[in-house]
C-alpha positions in Angstrom: 75.4 47.0 37.9 78.8 45.8 36.7 80.5 47.1 40.0 80.9 44.7 42.8 79.1 47.1 45.2 77.5 50.5 45.3 74.9 52.3 47.4 71.4 51.5 46.1 72.4 48.3 44.2 70.1 46.1 46.2 67.1 48.4 45.6 67.9 48.5 41.9 67.9 44.8 41.7 64.5 44.6 43.4 63.1 47.2 41.0 64.4 45.4 38.0 62.9 42.1 39.1 59.5 43.7 39.8 59.3 45.3 36.3 57.8 48.7 35.5 54.6 49.8 37.2 53.6 52.1 34.3 54.5 52.7 30.7 54.5 55.9 28.6 52.1 55.5 25.6 50.7 57.7 22.9 47.0 58.3 22.8 44.5 59.7 20.3 41.3 61.2 21.6 38.2 59.7 19.9 36.3 63.0 20.4 38.7 65.8 19.6 36.3 68.5 20.8 36.6 67.3 24.4 40.2 67.3 25.6 41.1 66.0 29.1 43.6 68.0 31.2 47.1 66.9 32.2 46.9 64.7 35.3 43.4 63.5 34.6 43.0 59.8 35.6 42.7 56.8 33.4 40.1 54.5 34.8 39.9 50.7 34.3 37.1 48.8 36.0 36.5 51.5 38.4 40.2 51.7 39.6 42.9 54.2 38.7 45.1 52.6 36.0 47.1 55.7 35.0 47.1 59.3 34.2 47.4 61.8 31.3 50.7 63.5 31.1 50.1 65.8 28.1 47.4 66.4 25.5 46.9 68.9 22.7 45.2 69.3 19.3 47.8 68.5 16.4 47.3 70.8 13.5 49.5 68.6 11.3 47.5 65.5 12.1 44.2 67.3 12.5 43.4 65.3 15.6 43.8 65.4 19.4 46.9 63.5 20.7 48.6 63.0 23.9 50.7 60.8 26.2 49.6 58.8 29.2 51.3 56.8 31.8 49.4 53.4 32.0 49.7 50.1 33.7 51.6 47.7 31.5 48.4 45.5 31.1 46.6 48.4 29.4 49.5 49.6 27.4 48.8 47.7 24.1 48.5 49.4 20.7 45.0 49.8 19.5 43.5 49.4 22.9 40.9 51.9 24.2 41.0 53.6 27.5 38.6 55.7 29.6 39.7 59.1 31.0 37.8 60.7 33.8 37.3 64.3 32.8 36.0 67.4 34.6 32.8 66.7 36.5 33.4 62.9 36.2 32.6 62.7 32.5 34.3 59.8 30.7 36.4 60.6 27.6 37.6 57.7 25.3 41.0 57.5 23.7 42.9 54.9 21.7 46.5 53.9 22.3 48.7 54.6 19.3 52.4 54.4 18.3 54.7 57.2 18.8 56.1 59.4 17.2 52.7 60.6 16.1 54.0 62.7 13.1 56.7 61.7 10.6 57.7 58.4 12.2 60.3 57.7 9.5 61.9 61.2 9.8 61.6 61.9 6.1 60.7 65.6 6.6 64.1 66.2 8.3 66.1 64.6 5.6 66.7 66.3 2.2 65.7 64.6 -0.9 68.9 63.6 -2.7 68.7 63.5 -6.6 70.1 60.4 -8.2 
């Protein structure tokens, strides 16, 4: 954006002023026995508010975790979302901070004796 002109500059300014449509957040499934699939929809008040991008059971955390693209209004830590699963069933998930495992990166760093 520092250049005086380039192709697409006007469009980028419009997008920046509008703000993000969706935000990537971490989720934790409240019922780990029932996992949604990738691309299952997040529903808020009967409307589509996002979608699941990935989900799996974490052996290290012993819970089901995943990522979802959500509207910014829903993307607050601790909030709960409804996911429409197969056959229309509703699965519950909680928005959590990422990274899920070892957020301080202590497992990658050796312990230095003093």
